[in-house]
C-alpha positions as CSV (number, residue, x, y, z in Angstrom):
1,M,139.9,108.1,79.2
2,E,142.3,106.1,81.3
3,L,145.2,108.0,79.8
4,L,143.4,111.3,80.8
5,R,142.7,110.0,84.2
6,R,146.4,109.1,84.9
7,H,147.5,112.5,83.5
8,I,145.2,114.4,85.8
9,E,146.3,112.1,88.8
10,K,149.9,112.5,88.2
11,Q,149.5,116.3,88.4
12,I,147.5,116.0,91.6
13,I,149.9,113.6,93.3
14,S,152.8,116.0,92.4
15,L,151.3,118.6,94.8
16,S,150.7,116.2,97.6
17,G,152.8,114.7,100.3
18,V,152.6,111.3,98.6
19,A,155.2,112.8,96.0
20,L,157.8,112.9,98.7
21,G,157.8,109.1,98.6
22,Q,158.9,108.7,102.3
23,I,155.8,106.8,103.5
24,D,154.5,103.5,102.3
25,F,150.7,103.9,102.9
26,E,150.0,100.3,101.8
27,S,152.0,98.4,104.7
28,P,152.0,96.8,107.0
29,P,148.7,95.1,106.2
30,G,145.9,95.6,108.6
31,D,147.7,98.3,110.6
32,P,144.9,100.9,111.3
33,G,147.3,103.8,112.2
34,L,146.4,106.3,114.9
35,F,142.7,106.4,114.0
36,G,141.5,103.7,111.5
37,P,139.1,104.0,108.6
38,D,136.0,104.7,110.8
39,A,137.4,107.9,112.0
40,V,135.8,111.2,110.7
41,C,139.3,112.6,109.9
42,W,139.6,109.9,107.2
43,R,136.6,111.2,105.5
44,V,137.6,115.0,105.9
45,H,141.3,114.5,105.1
46,G,140.7,112.1,102.1
47,D,139.4,114.6,99.6
48,F,142.2,116.4,97.6
49,T,139.9,119.3,96.4
50,S,138.5,120.4,99.8
51,M,141.8,119.8,101.5
52,M,143.7,122.1,99.0
53,I,141.1,124.8,99.5
54,G,141.2,124.3,103.3
55,G,145.1,124.4,103.2
56,I,145.2,127.6,101.4
57,G,142.7,129.1,103.8
58,A,144.7,127.8,106.8
59,L,148.0,129.3,105.5
60,L,146.3,132.7,105.1
61,L,144.8,132.5,108.6
62,Q,147.9,131.4,110.3
63,A,149.8,134.3,108.5
64,L,147.6,136.7,110.7
65,H,149.4,135.7,113.9
66,P,152.6,137.8,114.2
67,L,154.5,135.1,116.1
68,A,153.5,132.2,114.0
69,L,154.2,134.2,110.8
70,S,157.7,135.1,112.2
71,G,158.6,131.5,112.6
72,V,157.6,130.6,109.0
73,W,159.2,133.8,107.6
74,D,162.6,133.3,109.4
75,H,163.0,129.6,109.1
76,S,161.2,128.4,106.0
77,N,162.1,128.4,102.3
78,F,158.5,128.7,101.3
79,R,159.3,131.9,99.2
80,E,161.6,129.9,97.0
81,D,159.8,126.5,97.2
82,L,156.2,126.9,98.0
83,I,155.2,123.5,96.5
84,G,157.9,121.9,98.6
85,R,156.3,123.4,101.7
86,L,152.8,122.4,100.7
87,R,154.0,118.8,100.1
88,R,155.7,118.6,103.5
89,T,152.6,119.9,105.2
90,G,150.5,117.5,103.2
91,Q,152.8,114.6,104.2
92,F,152.2,115.3,107.9
93,I,148.5,115.6,107.5
94,S,148.1,112.4,105.4
95,G,150.7,110.6,107.4
96,T,149.3,111.2,110.8
97,T,145.7,110.5,109.4
98,F,146.2,107.5,107.1
99,A,149.7,105.9,107.6
100,S,150.6,103.1,109.9
101,R,151.1,103.9,113.6
102,A,154.9,103.6,113.3
103,D,155.0,106.1,110.3
104,A,152.6,108.5,112.1
105,D,154.7,108.4,115.3
106,W,157.9,109.1,113.2
107,L,156.3,112.1,111.5
108,I,155.2,113.5,115.0
109,E,158.7,113.2,116.5
110,K,160.3,114.5,113.3
111,V,158.2,117.8,113.5
112,K,158.8,118.1,117.2
113,K,162.5,118.0,116.6
114,I,162.2,120.7,113.9
115,H,160.3,122.9,116.1
116,L,163.0,123.0,118.7
117,G,165.2,124.8,116.2
118,V,162.6,127.4,115.2
119,V,163.2,130.2,117.6
120,G,163.8,133.9,117.2
121,V,162.5,137.4,117.8
122,A,159.5,138.9,116.0
123,P,159.6,142.4,114.4
124,D,157.8,143.7,117.5
125,G,160.5,142.5,119.8
126,R,158.7,139.5,121.3
127,P,160.5,136.1,121.3
128,Y,158.8,133.2,119.5
129,A,159.3,129.5,119.4
130,A,157.6,126.9,117.2
131,S,157.4,124.6,120.2
132,D,155.3,127.3,122.1
133,P,152.1,125.3,123.3
134,Q,149.9,128.3,122.5
135,L,151.4,128.9,119.0
136,L,151.0,125.3,118.3
137,T,147.3,125.4,119.3
138,W,146.8,128.4,116.9
139,V,148.4,126.6,114.0
140,H,146.2,123.5,114.7
141,V,143.1,125.4,115.0
142,A,143.6,127.4,111.9
143,E,144.3,124.2,109.9
144,V,141.4,122.0,111.2
145,S,138.8,124.8,111.2
146,C,139.6,125.5,107.5
147,F,139.7,121.8,106.6
148,L,136.3,121.2,108.1
149,E,134.7,124.3,106.6
150,A,136.1,123.2,103.1
151,H,134.7,119.8,103.7
152,L,131.3,121.1,104.5
153,R,131.2,123.5,101.7
154,Y,132.6,121.3,98.9
155,L,131.9,117.6,99.7
156,D,129.5,116.9,102.5
157,P,127.3,119.8,103.7
158,G,125.3,117.3,105.7
159,L,128.2,116.1,107.9
160,S,126.4,115.8,111.2
161,A,127.2,118.2,114.2
162,A,128.2,115.0,116.2
163,D,130.7,114.0,113.6
164,Q,132.0,117.6,113.3
165,D,132.7,117.4,117.0
166,R,134.3,114.0,116.6
167,Y,136.5,115.4,113.9
168,Y,137.8,118.2,116.2
169,A,138.3,115.7,119.0
170,E,140.2,113.3,116.9
171,T,142.7,115.8,115.4
172,A,143.2,117.5,118.8
173,T,145.2,114.4,119.8
174,I,147.8,115.2,117.2
175,A,148.2,118.7,118.3
176,E,148.6,117.6,121.9
177,R,151.3,115.1,120.9
178,L,153.2,117.9,119.2
179,G,152.9,119.9,122.6
180,A,149.8,122.1,122.2
181,L,147.8,122.9,125.2
182,D,144.1,123.7,125.8
183,V,143.2,122.4,122.4
184,P,139.6,123.0,121.4
185,R,137.7,119.7,120.8
186,S,134.3,120.7,119.5
187,R,132.7,123.3,117.3
188,A,131.6,125.4,120.2
189,E,135.2,125.4,121.6
190,I,136.7,126.2,118.3
191,A,134.2,129.3,117.8
192,R,135.2,130.5,121.3
193,Y,138.9,130.1,120.7
194,L,138.8,132.1,117.4
195,D,136.7,134.9,119.1
196,A,139.2,135.0,121.9
197,V,142.4,135.0,119.8
198,R,141.3,137.7,117.2
199,A,142.8,140.5,119.4
200,Q,146.2,139.0,118.9
201,L,146.0,139.0,115.0
202,L,147.5,141.5,112.7
203,C,147.8,141.9,109.0
204,D,151.1,143.6,108.0
205,E,153.3,143.5,104.8
206,R,154.6,140.0,105.4
207,S,151.0,138.8,105.7
208,R,150.1,140.3,102.4
209,E,153.2,139.0,100.8
210,I,152.1,135.5,101.7
211,L,148.9,136.2,99.9
212,D,150.8,137.3,96.9
213,I,153.0,134.3,96.9
214,L,150.1,132.0,97.1
215,A,148.2,133.8,94.4
216,S,151.2,133.4,92.0
217,A,152.1,129.7,93.1
218,P,153.2,127.7,90.2
219,A,150.8,125.2,88.5
220,P,152.0,121.6,87.5
221,S,151.2,122.5,83.9
222,L,149.8,125.3,81.7
223,A,146.4,123.6,81.6
224,A,146.2,123.6,85.4
225,I,146.6,127.3,85.9
226,P,143.0,128.2,85.8
227,L,142.4,125.5,88.4
228,R,145.2,126.8,90.6
229,K,143.7,130.3,90.4
230,L,140.3,129.0,91.3
231,I,141.7,126.9,94.3
232,M,143.5,129.9,95.6
233,R,140.4,132.2,95.4
234,A,138.3,129.5,97.0
235,G,140.8,129.3,99.9
236,F,140.6,133.1,100.4
237,D,136.7,132.8,100.1
238,L,136.8,130.2,102.9
239,L,138.1,132.6,105.4
240,P,135.8,134.2,108.0
241,H,134.7,137.6,106.8
242,W,136.8,139.4,109.4
243,A,140.0,137.7,108.2
244,Q,139.2,138.6,104.6
245,E,138.8,142.3,105.7
246,M,142.2,142.1,107.4
247,L,144.0,140.6,104.4
248,G,142.3,143.0,101.9
249,T,139.1,143.3,99.9
250,P,136.5,140.7,101.1
251,V,135.1,138.4,98.4
252,R,131.7,139.8,97.2
253,R,128.6,137.5,97.4
254,T,128.4,137.2,93.6
255,E,131.9,136.3,93.3
256,S,131.6,133.8,96.2
257,R,128.6,132.1,94.5
258,R,130.6,131.9,91.3
259,I,133.7,130.3,93.1
260,R,131.5,127.7,94.9
261,W,129.6,126.9,91.6
262,L,132.8,126.3,89.7
263,V,134.5,124.1,92.4
264,W,131.4,122.0,92.7
265,R,131.7,121.3,89.0
266,I,135.4,120.6,88.7
267,A,135.8,118.7,92.0
268,P,134.1,115.4,90.5
269,L,136.6,115.3,87.7
270,L,139.5,115.5,90.3
271,R,137.9,112.8,92.5
272,W,137.3,110.5,89.4
273,A,141.0,110.8,88.6
274,M,142.4,110.2,92.1
275,R,142.9,106.6,92.6
276,S,146.3,106.4,94.3
277,G,146.2,109.0,97.0
278,A,147.1,108.4,100.6
279,L,143.4,107.5,101.4
280,H,143.2,104.9,98.6
281,R,146.6,103.3,99.4
282,S,145.6,103.1,103.1
283,R,142.3,101.4,102.3
284,K,144.3,98.8,100.3
285,R,146.4,98.3,103.5
286,M,143.3,97.7,105.5
287,G,141.9,95.2,102.9
288,M,139.2,97.6,101.8
289,P,138.2,98.6,98.2
290,P,140.4,101.5,97.0
291,E,137.6,103.9,96.3
292,A,136.1,105.7,99.2
């Protein structure tokens, strides 16, 4: 069983930001990082299954904003290296959540510098810049709303309303440090924001190509292909109904129930296998048991 556990864990780690090897989550001892283990974001961001599903949903939701999509389309190699893109995004999320304060600060400054070079003109003629405070807010809201929705759906449906608001307030600080403005900090503010921004969203050929790229993403092994397909479909199912309609045929209720049933049954295996993720290593740094 231990050999099987390590085999599964190795494949999981290969998809995460830990695989980049740039951050030592186990040091320095006692450093709580930006949030510390009592933060709600430690709970939400610590589960591989729900975070992968939430991450897929976030990428699809972000792809509906023409200016945000243009920045990714023109300045990212995601079409040739999707896994690399997922790892880098995962590294930023896990690093700013779990790593030491110095490493979290380093990641934030690194991303801010990268953003300065991401400028251009969208197909509709509008200029864009990744450092645009409003675009940064959109990218952030798409991410955290999907992360929390996946957490509620696939790990802890009973997370209190107060803790959900705490989660949004905690993660807003990262977006603000990147330069975002008017960042929503509660469930009510997130809902109002999404309602307000819908008029700016558009699904075009590039948005649909993002969907196709994700649907055909490589798996770490042949045995993992069915799981990859399930995770991708669960990410699409996570989207608000209006976003599903924009991207194509919405998931029917019968399929949605099937997706959720399958994820609830495979997730415990992945959680059993995962013992060396960012959360587990950071708990060790804090002198806590490695298992959450």
